[in-house]
N, C-alpha and C positions, 0 to 999 in steps of 0.2 A: 598247245593246241595247234591244229593244222588250219591254215588259211581257208581252204575250201569249206571246212566245217563252219568256221566263223562267218563266211559269206552266206552259206545256206541258212544259218541261224538268223542272220540279219534280214534276209529275204523273208524268212518265215514270220518275223515280227512285223514286217511291213503291212500297211493297211491296204494292200492290193489283194483282190480276191483270187489268189492263186492256190490257196491251201486245198481246194477241193478237186483240183486237177492233178492226177498222178504224174509225177515228173516235171511239173511246172517250175518248181524251185530250181532244179538243175538246168532247165531250159533258159531261165533268166540268168543264172550264174555263169553259164558258158560264155555269152558275149561280153559280160562284164569282165571276166577273167582274161579274155582275149584282148580287150581294150587295155587293161592294165599291163599285160605282157608287152604289147606293142609300144605303149608309153614308156615303160622301163627300158626296153631295147633301144628306143630312140635317143636315150640319154647316155648310151655307151660312148666312151672316148678312146681314141687310139693312143692318147698320151697319158691317161690317168689310170694306173693299175688299181689304186685303192678304190676309186669310184666304180670301176668295172667289177671288182670283187664284191662290193656292196650290192650292186645291181644283180650279180649272180646269186647272192644269198637271198635277195628279195624274190627273184624268179623261182628259186627252189621253194621258198615259202608259199608262193602263189600256186605252184604245182602240187604242193602237199608233200614234197619229199624232205622237207625240213620243218621243224616246229617253229611257230611264231614265238619270239621271246616273251616271257611273262612280264 
């Protein structure tokens, strides 16, 4: 499954009255995704290639270009 879909499903289950506004779920998901992206990038290291590889995988999951492991 792709992370963007997981995020939209979580937002859809929230008890916030967004369901009736077209595009509201995506509007909420965008800043959450950007926050996570910035947080992951802030943990990159110039000395730890394994850490950077994991961060890259997580960023790809966040962007939806890689499936989230089951």
